[in-house]
C-alpha positions as CSV (number, residue, x, y, z in Angstrom):
1,M,126.5,-21.8,-81.6
2,R,127.4,-19.9,-78.4
3,H,125.1,-17.3,-77.8
4,C,123.2,-14.1,-76.8
5,W,120.8,-13.5,-74.0
6,A,117.2,-14.1,-74.9
7,L,115.5,-10.7,-75.1
8,L,111.8,-10.2,-74.5
9,T,111.5,-9.5,-78.2
10,C,113.7,-12.4,-79.2
11,V,115.7,-12.5,-82.4
12,A,114.6,-15.1,-84.9
13,L,116.3,-18.5,-84.4
14,A,119.2,-18.9,-86.8
15,V,120.4,-22.5,-87.6
16,F,124.1,-23.1,-88.1
17,V,125.8,-26.1,-89.7
18,V,128.9,-27.2,-87.8
19,A,132.0,-28.3,-89.5
20,A,133.0,-32.0,-89.4
21,L,134.7,-33.3,-86.2
22,P,138.4,-34.0,-86.1
23,A,139.1,-37.7,-86.6
24,A,140.3,-38.2,-83.1
25,A,136.8,-37.2,-81.8
26,A,134.8,-39.0,-84.3
27,A,133.5,-41.6,-81.8
28,A,131.4,-38.9,-80.2
29,T,128.5,-37.6,-82.4
30,R,127.9,-33.9,-81.9
31,P,124.6,-32.4,-83.1
32,A,124.8,-31.4,-86.7
33,T,123.2,-28.0,-86.1
34,H,123.0,-25.4,-83.4
35,T,120.7,-22.4,-82.7
36,H,121.8,-19.0,-81.8
37,P,119.7,-17.3,-78.9
38,L,120.7,-18.1,-75.4
39,I,117.7,-19.1,-73.2
40,G,118.1,-16.9,-70.1
41,S,116.2,-16.1,-66.9
42,H,114.7,-12.7,-66.3
43,P,114.8,-10.6,-63.2
44,A,112.5,-11.9,-60.5
45,G,110.9,-8.6,-60.0
46,G,109.7,-8.0,-63.6
47,V,110.6,-7.9,-67.3
48,R,114.2,-7.6,-68.6
49,P,115.2,-4.0,-69.4
50,A,115.6,-2.9,-72.9
51,V,118.8,-3.2,-74.9
52,G,121.4,-0.7,-73.5
53,T,120.4,-1.0,-69.9
54,H,121.9,-3.3,-67.4
55,P,119.5,-5.6,-65.4
56,F,122.0,-7.1,-62.9
57,A,124.5,-4.7,-61.4
58,G,127.3,-6.6,-59.9
59,T,125.2,-9.5,-58.8
60,T,124.3,-13.2,-59.4
61,T,121.8,-14.2,-61.9
62,T,120.8,-17.4,-63.7
63,S,120.7,-18.7,-67.3
64,N,119.5,-21.9,-68.8
65,N,122.8,-22.4,-70.8
66,W,125.3,-19.8,-69.7
67,S,127.6,-19.6,-66.6
68,G,130.5,-17.3,-65.9
69,Y,130.9,-13.5,-65.9
70,D,129.8,-10.9,-68.4
71,D,129.1,-7.1,-68.5
72,S,126.6,-5.4,-70.8
73,T,126.4,-1.9,-69.2
74,D,129.9,-0.4,-69.4
75,G,130.5,-0.7,-73.2
76,P,131.5,-0.2,-75.8
77,F,133.7,-3.3,-75.3
78,T,136.5,-3.8,-77.8
79,S,138.5,-6.6,-76.3
80,V,138.2,-9.7,-74.1
81,T,140.7,-12.3,-73.1
82,A,141.0,-15.3,-70.7
83,T,143.1,-18.4,-70.0
84,W,141.8,-21.8,-69.0
85,T,142.8,-25.4,-68.8
86,Q,140.6,-27.7,-70.9
87,P,138.8,-30.0,-68.5
88,P,138.0,-33.6,-69.2
89,V,134.3,-34.4,-69.6
90,G,132.5,-37.3,-68.0
91,F,130.3,-39.8,-69.7
92,A,126.6,-40.1,-69.3
93,G,126.1,-43.4,-71.1
94,A,124.6,-43.0,-74.6
95,T,123.2,-39.5,-73.8
96,F,124.9,-36.7,-75.7
97,T,126.3,-34.0,-73.6
98,D,128.3,-30.9,-74.4
99,A,130.2,-28.0,-72.7
100,A,131.7,-25.0,-74.4
101,F,134.3,-22.6,-72.9
102,W,134.8,-19.3,-74.6
103,V,135.5,-15.6,-74.6
104,G,133.4,-13.2,-76.6
105,L,132.0,-9.8,-77.3
106,D,128.3,-9.0,-77.8
107,G,125.8,-11.8,-77.3
108,D,124.2,-10.2,-74.3
109,N,121.7,-7.5,-75.3
110,S,122.9,-7.5,-78.9
111,D,122.2,-9.4,-82.2
112,T,125.8,-10.2,-83.0
113,V,128.3,-12.6,-81.6
114,E,132.1,-12.5,-81.8
115,Q,133.6,-15.4,-79.8
116,I,136.2,-18.1,-79.7
117,G,136.8,-21.1,-77.5
118,T,136.9,-24.9,-77.0
119,E,134.4,-27.6,-76.1
120,G,134.2,-31.1,-74.7
121,Y,131.4,-33.4,-75.6
122,S,130.5,-37.0,-75.0
123,E,128.2,-39.8,-76.3
124,G,129.9,-42.7,-74.6
125,V,133.3,-41.5,-75.8
126,A,134.6,-38.0,-75.2
127,G,135.6,-35.6,-78.0
128,Y,137.2,-32.1,-77.9
129,D,137.6,-29.3,-80.4
130,A,138.1,-25.6,-80.9
131,W,135.9,-23.2,-82.8
132,Y,135.0,-19.5,-83.4
133,E,131.8,-17.8,-84.3
134,M,130.9,-14.5,-85.9
135,Y,127.2,-14.5,-85.9
136,P,125.2,-14.0,-88.1
137,A,127.8,-16.1,-90.0
138,S,128.0,-19.8,-89.2
139,P,130.3,-21.1,-86.5
140,V,133.6,-22.6,-87.7
141,T,135.5,-25.6,-86.2
142,I,139.2,-24.8,-85.9
143,G,141.7,-27.5,-87.0
144,M,143.5,-27.5,-83.7
145,S,143.9,-30.6,-81.5
146,I,142.4,-30.1,-78.1
147,H,143.0,-32.5,-75.2
148,P,142.1,-32.5,-71.5
149,G,144.8,-30.6,-69.6
150,D,145.7,-28.3,-72.5
151,L,146.3,-24.7,-71.3
152,M,144.4,-22.4,-73.6
153,T,144.2,-18.6,-74.1
154,G,141.5,-17.0,-76.1
155,S,141.0,-13.4,-77.1
156,V,138.6,-11.3,-79.3
157,T,139.7,-7.8,-80.2
158,E,138.1,-5.1,-82.4
159,S,140.8,-4.3,-85.0
160,G,138.8,-2.1,-87.4
161,V,135.3,-1.0,-88.3
162,S,133.2,-4.1,-87.8
163,T,136.4,-6.1,-88.0
164,F,137.8,-8.4,-85.3
165,T,140.9,-10.5,-84.6
166,L,140.2,-13.8,-82.9
167,T,143.0,-15.7,-81.4
168,L,143.3,-19.1,-79.7
169,V,146.6,-20.3,-78.3
170,N,147.3,-23.9,-77.0
171,H,150.3,-23.3,-74.7
172,T,150.6,-27.1,-74.1
173,T,151.1,-28.1,-77.7
174,G,152.6,-24.8,-78.9
175,K,150.0,-24.4,-81.6
176,S,148.0,-21.2,-82.2
177,F,145.2,-20.0,-84.4
178,Q,144.4,-16.4,-85.5
179,T,141.8,-15.1,-87.9
180,V,140.6,-11.6,-88.9
181,R,136.9,-11.4,-89.7
182,T,134.6,-8.6,-90.7
183,M,131.0,-8.6,-89.6
184,S,128.2,-8.4,-92.2
185,V,126.3,-6.1,-89.8
186,V,127.5,-3.3,-87.6
187,P,128.1,-4.8,-84.1
188,L,127.0,-2.9,-81.0
189,L,130.0,-3.9,-78.9
190,A,127.4,-4.1,-76.1
191,S,129.0,-6.8,-73.9
192,A,132.0,-8.8,-73.0
193,E,131.9,-12.3,-71.5
194,V,133.9,-15.3,-70.3
195,I,131.5,-18.2,-70.4
196,A,131.0,-21.9,-69.8
197,E,128.0,-22.9,-71.9
198,A,125.6,-25.8,-72.7
199,P,125.1,-25.4,-76.4
200,S,121.7,-25.9,-78.1
201,D,120.7,-28.4,-80.7
202,S,118.9,-27.9,-84.0
203,N,115.6,-27.6,-82.3
204,G,116.8,-24.8,-80.0
205,D,116.8,-27.1,-77.0
206,V,119.7,-26.9,-74.6
207,V,121.9,-30.0,-74.8
208,P,122.6,-31.6,-71.4
209,L,125.8,-30.1,-70.0
210,S,128.8,-32.3,-69.9
211,D,130.1,-33.0,-66.4
212,F,133.4,-31.2,-66.6
213,G,134.0,-31.0,-62.8
214,L,135.8,-27.6,-62.4
215,I,137.3,-25.1,-64.8
216,T,139.2,-22.0,-63.8
217,F,139.4,-19.0,-66.0
218,S,142.4,-16.8,-65.2
219,H,144.0,-13.6,-66.6
220,C,140.5,-12.4,-67.5
221,A,140.2,-8.9,-68.9
222,F,137.5,-6.8,-70.5
223,N,139.0,-3.8,-72.4
224,G,142.3,-4.7,-70.8
225,Q,141.0,-4.3,-67.3
226,P,140.0,-6.9,-64.6
227,I,136.4,-8.0,-64.6
228,S,136.1,-6.5,-61.1
229,D,136.5,-3.0,-62.7
230,F,133.1,-3.5,-64.4
231,D,129.4,-3.8,-63.5
232,W,129.5,-7.6,-63.9
233,N,127.0,-10.4,-63.9
234,Q,127.9,-13.6,-62.1
235,I,125.9,-16.2,-63.9
236,D,124.8,-19.6,-62.6
237,M,123.3,-22.2,-64.9
238,T,119.9,-23.7,-64.0
239,S,117.6,-26.3,-65.6
240,E,115.0,-24.8,-67.9
241,D,112.6,-27.5,-66.8
242,S,113.1,-27.7,-63.1
243,G,115.1,-24.6,-62.2
244,A,117.6,-26.8,-60.4
245,L,121.2,-25.7,-60.3
246,V,123.2,-27.3,-63.2
247,D,126.5,-25.6,-62.6
248,Q,127.7,-22.7,-60.5
249,T,130.0,-19.8,-60.9
250,L,132.3,-19.1,-58.0
251,P,133.3,-15.6,-56.8
252,L,136.0,-13.5,-58.5
253,S,139.5,-13.7,-57.1
254,P,140.6,-10.7,-55.0
255,D,142.4,-9.1,-58.0
256,G,139.2,-9.6,-60.2
257,T,141.0,-11.6,-62.9
258,S,140.1,-15.2,-62.1
259,F,137.1,-17.3,-61.2
260,A,136.0,-20.9,-61.5
261,V,132.9,-22.7,-62.8
262,T,131.9,-26.1,-61.5
263,T,129.4,-28.8,-62.2
264,D,129.8,-29.8,-58.5
265,V,126.6,-28.4,-57.1
266,T,126.0,-31.1,-54.5
267,P,127.1,-30.5,-50.9
268,P,129.1,-33.2,-49.0
269,F,127.6,-35.6,-46.6
270,T,128.7,-36.0,-43.0
271,V,128.1,-38.9,-40.7
272,V,128.8,-38.9,-37.0
273,S,130.0,-41.7,-34.7
274,G,129.9,-41.7,-30.9
275,A,126.4,-40.2,-30.7
276,D,123.6,-42.4,-29.3
277,S,120.5,-42.1,-27.1
278,R,122.1,-43.3,-23.9
279,W,123.1,-41.2,-20.9
280,H,126.7,-40.9,-20.1
281,N,128.6,-40.0,-16.9
282,Q,132.0,-39.6,-18.7
283,P,133.0,-37.3,-21.5
284,V,131.7,-38.2,-25.0
285,T,133.8,-37.7,-28.1
286,L,132.0,-37.4,-31.4
287,H,133.8,-38.1,-34.7
288,F,132.7,-36.6,-38.0
289,R,133.4,-38.2,-41.3
290,A,132.5,-36.3,-44.5
291,T,132.5,-37.5,-48.1
292,D,131.9,-35.7,-51.4
293,P,131.1,-38.4,-54.0
294,G,131.7,-37.2,-57.5
295,G,132.6,-33.7,-56.2
296,Q,135.7,-31.6,-55.7
297,G,136.4,-32.9,-52.3
298,V,135.7,-31.8,-48.7
299,A,137.2,-28.6,-47.6
300,Y,136.3,-28.8,-43.9
301,T,133.8,-30.0,-41.3
302,E,132.5,-27.7,-38.5
303,Y,130.3,-28.1,-35.5
304,S,128.4,-25.8,-33.2
305,L,127.4,-26.3,-29.5
306,D,125.3,-23.2,-29.4
307,D,122.8,-23.9,-32.2
308,G,124.8,-22.3,-35.0
309,V,125.8,-19.1,-33.3
310,T,129.4,-20.0,-33.4
311,W,131.2,-22.7,-35.4
312,T,134.4,-24.7,-34.7
313,K,136.2,-26.4,-37.5
314,G,137.2,-30.0,-36.8
315,T,136.5,-33.7,-37.3
316,S,135.9,-34.4,-33.6
317,A,134.2,-32.8,-30.7
318,T,134.3,-33.8,-27.0
319,I,131.3,-33.1,-24.7
320,P,132.7,-32.9,-21.2
321,A,131.2,-34.4,-18.1
322,P,132.5,-32.2,-15.2
323,A,132.4,-33.5,-11.7
324,D,130.6,-30.4,-10.5
325,H,127.6,-31.5,-12.6
326,T,127.5,-28.2,-14.6
327,G,127.5,-30.2,-17.8
328,D,124.5,-32.4,-16.9
329,G,121.7,-32.5,-19.4
330,A,121.1,-32.8,-23.2
331,H,123.7,-31.2,-25.4
332,K,122.6,-30.4,-29.0
333,V,125.5,-30.7,-31.4
334,V,125.0,-29.2,-34.9
335,Y,127.4,-30.2,-37.6
336,R,128.0,-29.8,-41.4
337,S,130.7,-29.9,-44.0
338,V,131.7,-27.6,-46.9
339,D,133.3,-28.8,-50.1
340,N,136.2,-27.2,-52.1
341,V,133.8,-25.2,-54.3
342,G,131.8,-23.8,-51.4
343,N,128.7,-26.2,-51.4
344,V,127.5,-26.1,-47.8
345,E,125.8,-29.1,-46.3
346,Q,122.5,-28.6,-44.6
347,R,122.9,-28.6,-40.8
348,R,122.7,-32.0,-39.2
349,L,121.9,-32.6,-35.5
350,C,122.8,-35.1,-32.8
351,R,122.4,-35.0,-29.0
352,V,124.7,-36.1,-26.2
353,L,123.2,-36.8,-22.8
354,I,125.3,-36.2,-19.8
355,D,124.4,-37.2,-16.2
356,T,126.9,-37.2,-13.4
357,R,124.7,-37.1,-10.3
358,P,124.1,-40.4,-8.5
359,P,120.5,-41.4,-7.6
360,T,119.2,-41.8,-4.1
361,P,117.0,-44.8,-3.3
362,V,114.3,-44.3,-0.7
363,A,112.4,-47.1,1.2
364,K,110.3,-45.3,3.8
365,W,107.5,-47.9,3.9
366,S,107.7,-51.1,5.9
367,E,105.7,-54.1,4.8
368,V,103.6,-56.8,6.6
369,V,102.5,-59.9,4.7
370,V,100.8,-63.2,5.5
371,R,103.0,-66.1,4.3
372,G,101.8,-67.5,1.0
373,H,100.4,-64.1,-0.1
374,S,101.9,-61.4,-2.2
375,A,104.3,-59.0,-0.6
376,R,104.5,-55.4,-1.9
377,L,107.8,-53.6,-1.1
378,R,107.3,-49.9,-1.9
379,F,110.3,-47.6,-2.7
380,F,111.3,-44.9,-5.1
381,V,114.6,-43.5,-6.6
382,S,115.3,-39.9,-6.4
383,D,117.5,-38.5,-9.2
384,P,118.2,-34.8,-9.7
385,R,117.2,-33.1,-13.0
386,P,118.5,-32.9,-15.6
387,G,119.6,-36.5,-15.8
388,S,118.6,-40.0,-16.8
389,S,114.9,-40.8,-16.3
390,T,115.3,-44.5,-15.4
391,A,117.4,-46.5,-13.0
392,T,118.1,-50.1,-12.3
393,V,117.5,-51.3,-8.7
394,T,118.6,-54.3,-6.7
395,I,116.4,-55.5,-3.9
396,R,117.8,-57.8,-1.2
397,I,116.0,-59.4,1.7
398,Y,118.0,-60.5,4.8
399,K,117.2,-62.5,7.9
400,A,117.5,-60.7,11.2
401,H,121.0,-62.1,11.7
402,G,122.1,-60.8,8.2
403,K,121.8,-63.8,5.9
404,L,120.6,-63.0,2.4
405,V,117.5,-65.0,1.6
406,R,116.2,-63.3,-1.6
407,K,117.7,-61.0,-4.3
408,A,115.8,-59.4,-7.2
409,V,116.7,-57.1,-10.0
410,P,113.5,-55.8,-11.6
411,A,113.3,-54.2,-15.0
412,A,114.5,-50.6,-15.2
413,I,112.1,-48.3,-13.3
414,K,111.2,-44.7,-13.7
415,V,112.9,-42.4,-11.2
416,D,111.1,-39.9,-8.9
417,A,108.0,-42.1,-8.8
418,T,106.8,-44.6,-6.2
419,Q,107.5,-48.1,-7.3
420,R,106.5,-51.6,-5.9
421,Y,108.3,-54.8,-6.0
422,V,105.7,-57.6,-5.7
423,F,106.4,-61.2,-5.1
424,L,104.7,-64.3,-3.6
425,C,106.1,-64.5,-0.1
426,D,107.1,-68.1,0.8
427,L,109.5,-66.9,3.5
428,P,109.2,-68.4,7.0
429,K,107.4,-66.3,9.5
430,G,109.6,-63.7,11.1
431,T,111.1,-60.2,10.8
432,Y,113.3,-59.4,7.8
433,R,115.2,-56.4,6.5
434,F,115.1,-55.4,2.9
435,T,117.4,-53.0,1.1
436,V,117.2,-51.1,-2.2
437,T,120.3,-49.9,-4.2
438,A,120.1,-48.0,-7.4
439,T,122.2,-47.3,-10.5
440,D,120.9,-44.7,-13.0
441,A,120.9,-45.1,-16.7
442,A,124.2,-43.2,-17.0
443,G,126.0,-45.7,-14.7
444,N,126.0,-43.5,-11.5
445,R,125.6,-45.7,-8.5
446,G,123.8,-44.5,-5.4
447,T,126.2,-44.0,-2.5
448,A,124.0,-45.7,0.1
449,A,121.2,-48.3,0.2
450,A,117.7,-47.6,1.4
451,T,116.4,-50.0,4.1
452,N,113.2,-51.0,5.9
453,V,111.4,-53.9,7.6
454,L,109.4,-56.8,6.1
455,V,107.3,-58.8,8.6
456,V,106.0,-62.2,7.5
457,R,103.1,-63.7,9.6
């Protein structure tokens, strides 16, 4: 039922009949049979080493139905123990899902299994039970009520030649189970493990893993010592079909006795407000809002103003607009969020455009036009770089004694390029003065108007 690593020369598939479900869980239909070998991944660089050698020395590897920690190089292993809180399992409609949580000896690089644990499964309605397995004997369902939130401790201990004591304690209900079993074959005592597993069905196919959110294993020990004292494997579960991450195992605690496994493999998603494509002559404050739908929650959001060299934690960032113009230009802001199980969002990017320098209109060309013909008033707007690339101008035409006779606001024009304001001149003959004022796209207004002469004949 819960299961050894698949070797290159794989042991024959053995089919087990599972005992009937407790009445409380009868609404969920668990598969009637399970198969023994674990379907695992091999080292990327070549084939898996032979039994008795250790392929992954204190590193992370993957399996198609195991996650957690094990060691198969420092044996013999004669005991293993861990404590966990039974997590609730989510529903996937009519799809059957299952998740088993257990401690065991052997199973990795050996042909025997001695393990005990709990599981949660669903087929529209969730069910929970406890079990032990002494492969090659069939697995056995334990008559112990299991509920989400129950605090469990499991242990497997060699208590004689080929003989093991398996214990499961439900600290929440005060119930416990213990059995002493002798193997029909001599065990290698080759490995110890604390595992969250997706069991297999009667065809040897891995059952979809129940969404259990997060489970923490604590007080973990191999041979009475913390896992960190050994040459451990940290195992993530991946899809056999796509290779996508199914669940992930988090790092060991500093004392080497605790770790968590989570089905939350999706990073949070962050949106930003306050960012736009406009130029600004005042400070701009960005606000970041992160969500982690269906996950374990957002731990923090961080942003970087130097393209990821340094990061600052926070849900807002202000881009200044100093009066000395040192902040002018396009500011790239990189941001991301991290959830409570360490999933890191891919970097997202926005830009803030700052321009504090006023434009300078220039009108150095006079214009002479015959009344009834088109007049062409030439001008340009000078605006220092970096800064906004367009400006809005206002053109006014005055009589000699100062009376305004025409006002025009053309569409936004490109700065630092000669422009023309063309109009059909119906003004009376005479000499006029025209002015050009400018405001750039950031809202900076030119301090003076440009002026020149228009003569109408």
